N, C-alpha and C positions, 0 to 999 in steps of 0.2 A: 567229731563226726555229726553230732547234733548240730553244730554251728554249721558247718558246710550244707546240710540240709536244710537249714533256716535260709541262708544266703541263697540257695538256689532256688526255694520256694517264693522268696522275697524277689527276686528277679524274674521269673516268670511272673510273677502278679504285676510287676510294674511295666514288662513288656507287654503283655495283653492288655493292659490297663491304657498305654500309649497307643497301641493299635486301634482300640476301641474310639477313643477320644479322637484319633486322627479319622477313623471312618466318618464320624458324626460330623466332622467339617467337610468332608466330601459329599455326603448325602444331599445337602441343600443344593449343590451344583449340579448334580445329576438329576434331582426332582426339575429345576428349572430347565435343564435343556429338555427333557422328556416332554415336560408342558408345554415348551416352544414349538418341539417338533410335532406334537400331536395336534397343536390347534393351527401351526402355521405353515405346514407343508403343502396343503390346498391351493395356495395361492402363489407358490414357486412354480415359474413356468419361464418360457423364453421373454414373454412380454413382460414380465415383472422385472426384469433387468435392461430393457429397451425402450419402455414408454414410461411418459410421465404419470404423475399421480391422478388418479380419477377424481371426477365431480359427485358431490351428493347424488345427484340426478342417476348418474351412470350405475353407482354402488345401489342405489334403491331399485332399479329397474333389474340388476342382476339378481338381488336376493328376491325378487319376488317371483322370478323364474326359477330359482334354485341354482343359476349358472355362476362361476367364479367370477369375482368382481374383475371388469376390465382394466387395464392399464397396469402401472407399476411403480417404481421409485427410481427411475432413470435419472430424473432432476435432483434427487438426494443424493443419488451415488455418485454423479458428477460434481456437486457441489461440495461433499465432502471431500473427496479425492483432490480437487482444486484447493480447497482451504487447508489441507494436511500437507499437500506440497508445498505451499506458499509459505507455511508455518514450519516446514521443515528448514526450508531454504533459508528461513530468517534465524532459526532457533539454534541449527546444528552449528556453523562457524562460531557463533557467538559463546554457545554454550561449551564447546572443545577448549575455544581460547581462554576462557574465563577457567575452565578446570585445569589447562596447564598452567595458569599464573598460580592456582592454589595449591598445586601440587610442587611447584619449583619454589614458591615462598610460602610455606604454611602456617610461619608463626608471626608474619608482618601484622601491622595493626590493621593495614588495608585489607589484608586475606580475611582476617577474622571479621572484620565489617562485612565484606562479601559474603561470606559464609553463614553468618547470621541473616542477611538480606534475602539469601538464597533460600534458606530454610523457613523463612517467614512468608515468602511467595509461594513455597510448597504447600504451607498451611492454610493459604487464604482461601476463601469461599470462590467458586467460580464465577458466582453471580458479581463478586465485588472485581473480579480482574474484566468481567464483560463490561462494567459501569467504566472503569479506567479507559478501556479499548472506545468505549463509545464517547469518551471526553477526548480522546487523543484522534480519533480517526473518523468516526462518525460526524461530530459536529463540525470540525475544519471542513470536510469536503461536501456537509450537506446531505448527504445520502446513505443509507444503509449500503452495505457492498462486502462481497467475500474479501476484500482486501482486510477491512476491519475484522472480520471473523480471523483470519489468518493472524492477524496481530495478537488477538486474544488469545487463540490457541497455542502462539507461540511464546507467549509470557508463561502458559502452563506448562509447556516442554521444558522450559529451560532449566530449572532445578534439578530434574532427574537427569539430564544431561550433563548438567554441571558437576554432579555428585559423581554419577558412574564414571565419568572423565578421571576426576582426581582420584578416586580409591583404585581405578585400576593401574593408572600411572604410578601410585603409591606402590602397588604390588611389584612392579617391575625391579629387578635386583639393580642396585646402585651401580655395579660394574659394567651393566650394559651402555651407560652413558658415560663413564668413564673412559671404556674401550673406543667408544667413537671420537671422543674429545683426543684421545691420546695418540689417534690416527691423523690427527690435523685437521679434523672435520668441524667445522664453526658451530657455534651452540644451536644457531637455527636449522642447521643440516641434522644436527642429531635429535634434536625435537621432532622434526617433519621427517625424516627419512629412517631413525632409528627406533625410538619410542612409541610414536604414533603407530606405525605398522605392528610392532609388537604386541601393541595393545586394542589392536584391531576388534579382536573378540568382543572384551568388554565394553569397548564405545559402541559398537554394532548393536549390542545387545541393548544397551542404554537407549540407545535411540528409536529402537522398536518398541521397546516397553514405554518409553516417553509419547510415540504416536498411538499406540494402543490406548494409553489413557485419555488423550483428546478426541480420539475418533467417537466416544459415545457421549460428550458435553452437550448438554443442550440450553443451559441458563445462559452461557455469555454469547452464545449466537442468536438468543432471542433479542439481544440488545445491539448486535453488530451485522448479522448477515440477514436477519429478518424472515428469509424465506420466499420462495417465488415457486409458481406454478408450471413454469415451463424450463427447461434445461437452459442454463447460462453459462457462457464462457468469459464474459466481460467481469472482471476481477472489481470493476469500479461500479458494478450494480449489485441489486439484492441478488442471492443466490439461496437455495435451498440447501439441506443435507437429511441425512437419514434420522438421526436424531430430532431434527424439527418436525419432520413429516410424521414421525409418531406422536409427537405432542398436537399436531394438528388432526391426525385421524382420532386421537382420542377424544376430541370435542365432537365428534362425529359418529353416532351409533351405529349408520349404516357400514362405516368402514372400521368395524372391529376387527373382522378379518385380516385387514391390511396391517394392522397393529402387530400381530401374532407374526405375520410373515416378515414384517420390517425387523422386528426385536430378534426373530431367528435369524436374519441374514447378518445384522449388526453384531450379534453373539459370537456366531461362527467366525467372523471376520476379526473379531479381537481374539477370540480364544486361538486360531491360527497363528496369528501374530506373536501371540506369548508363547506357542510351541515352538516357533522358529527362532525366537529369542532365546528360550532354554537349549535348543538343539545347539544354536551357534556358541554359547556361553559355553557348552560342555565341551565342544568341539575346539574352541579356541582358548580354553582356560590358562590363566598366565602360569606357569610353573614357578 
């Protein structure tokens, strides 16, 4: 009886300790969100999403009269979306194909080398990847551009897409592929029409997480996209991004309010992508 009571008490202590420690990890997140909402909501209006970044003079005049700062971050939003879409177009097909190869041939020497290099890229500092993209794209083209920024972001997206594809395909039952082959389907058809659709949830979740990871990167874009004060749709010219605008606003004391609003927008966008990824992973979980 005493042994049962002791184990019950120990179980409750462990449970409440775990809950307490889990709560400690959540507190900083809510504190950050609250701080951003408290200081960033003032600048959130229609112009914030439709106009380009304000100048120092506009911000100074607005602060002098007590008005909200005119302008917005439309150039950063457009630049971010442009580079992320281009990066996804580059990284998704390559990442999925590499992940398929690693799952189908997991023990070959080539697969082991590929897996090692993938982990190496994932652990590389983003500024190093920016330098690589600068040497590969900016120098040959002779200009900073959205294309160079998207190349840097695609390199950062690749490891997460590769590993999520590999792990998701490994979770599929082997009988699924055997059934497709037994029905006379070619190996390529089984991969493209049976395995990939069955693994859609894991693949899409990995893609969304990869996108949310690179969406807040600043360092590689400083060496590749450079930034722009106007909205730019040309992928061969310098363009801005929300993280770049936050860095530019930081260097101007008159634009402090824009820093909080831009950070709030970026945080909510990334948080939304992560929530969507979690929902999809739960709904399309491989059984």
